[in-house]
Structure formats: structure tokens, C-alpha cells
N, C-alpha and C positions, 0 to 999 in steps of 0.2 A: 533558796526559801521564796515561797509563794506567799504573795499577799492579796488578801480580798478588799477591794475597794466596794465601799457600800453608799449609796444614795438611798435614802428611805423616807417616805412621806411620814408625817407624825401619826403614830397609833397604829401604825401597820402591824399586824399579828405576826408573830414568829413563824408561824405557818406558811406564810406568803413568803417570808425570807427563806424557809427552807426549801420551797417550792422553787423558788428562782435558781438556789442554788443546786439543786438535783437537776434542773433542766441545763444548767451550764455544765455538768458533769466534772465537777473539780472534785479530785477525790481527796485531796488534803491542802491545808494551807496554815500557814503559821503565825501570820498577822492580818488583823482587820483593821481597817482604814476608813474614816469616814470625817465629815465636816465636824466641828465642835458643838454645834447645837444638835447634833444627833446623837452625841455620845451616851446620853442618859436615856435613849429610847430603850424600853425593856427589850425589844427583838434584837437589838445590836448589842447590848448587855449579854444576853442569853448566848448569841452566837459567839462572842469574844470570849465567854468563860472558858479558863486554861490555855488562852492565847494572848498575844501581846495586841493591846488596842492602841492605835495611833489616832489622834485628831489633830484638826489643822483649821485655823480660821479661813474664812472664806477669801480674803484678800491674799492669802498665801497659796491657796488651791486656783486661784485664778492667774496666778503667775505660770502655771503649768500649762505648756502647750498641748493640747489633747487633739484627737482626729475628730470627734464628735461632740463639740460643745454645744450647749443647748441654751436659746435665747430665755427660755420658759424658765429653766433651772437658774439662769441668771437674775432673773426677774424675782424669783422668789428666795434665793439664797444669797445673792451677792457675787456669786462665782458662776461661770459658764459650765464646770463640771465639777462634780462631787465624786464619784465612783471613780472613773479613770485618774483624775488628778491625785485624788487620796492614794490610790494604789501605786501609782508611779512615785510620789513624795515618799510614801514610807519604803518602798523597793529601793530607793535610792539610799536610804538609811542601812538598810540591811543586804543589799545586793548590788543588781545592774541598774535597778531603775527603769526597767524595761518594759512596755506594756506587751502582753503576751495574748490577752483577751478582751477586746474592745466592750464597751458597755453592752449588757443584755438586760432587757426590760423585763419585770416580772408585775405582779399585782402591787402596786404602791412601793415598789424596789426597783433599784439599777445595780446591778453588778459589774465589775471589771477585775482582772487578774493581771499583776505584775510580778516580775523576778527581778 
């Protein structure tokens, strides 16, 4: 089961999220995971439609060891990682909890994949 971790700037349009997803080349995924404060973002809600949505508080995301933490993300959200950490946490619930695609940046969005 594949999990798509999503870090997204507030107000980022769905089109930008879909562009990043296309660039990632991910054929399908079952779960969308993100930080609690972005769960109500329209682009996240649209992407998660028909899939499981998992959200986590910043303090929980910050406990996950990831390969590419960001000081900027930490300053803005309270955690060094959203996409990678959320993907790994959700994957631990439904699979192995292994990051298979590290974070990839798009316009206003960061994606990562775990299984």
C-alpha cells in the first residue's frame, strides 16, 4: 500500500499539487498523509477524495527521523518534515513504514512516498 505524504503552503491550488504528482510519476496511492493544520486545505481535500486521509500534529511528525529535514519548515510548522514524516508515519499504520521516494518539491508543495 502506497502513502503519499504532502506538505503544502496555504492556498496552493490543486493544479500545482497535481503538477507535482505528475512529475513524481506515481501511478497510484491509497493514503494521503499531512500535518493536521493542512488537512482542510482544498487541494489536500480534493486529492484525498476517495482515499484515506491521515493527519498528524507537528510534535508527532517531529519525532520521525527523515533524510531531508528543513529548518525553514521547522520554523513555519514546528516540525522539520511534513511530507516525508507524514508518509512514513501513515505507512507504519498500513505497511512497512519505509520511505521509497524522498521529498520532491513543486510549486507550493512537497511530496514524498512511503510503503
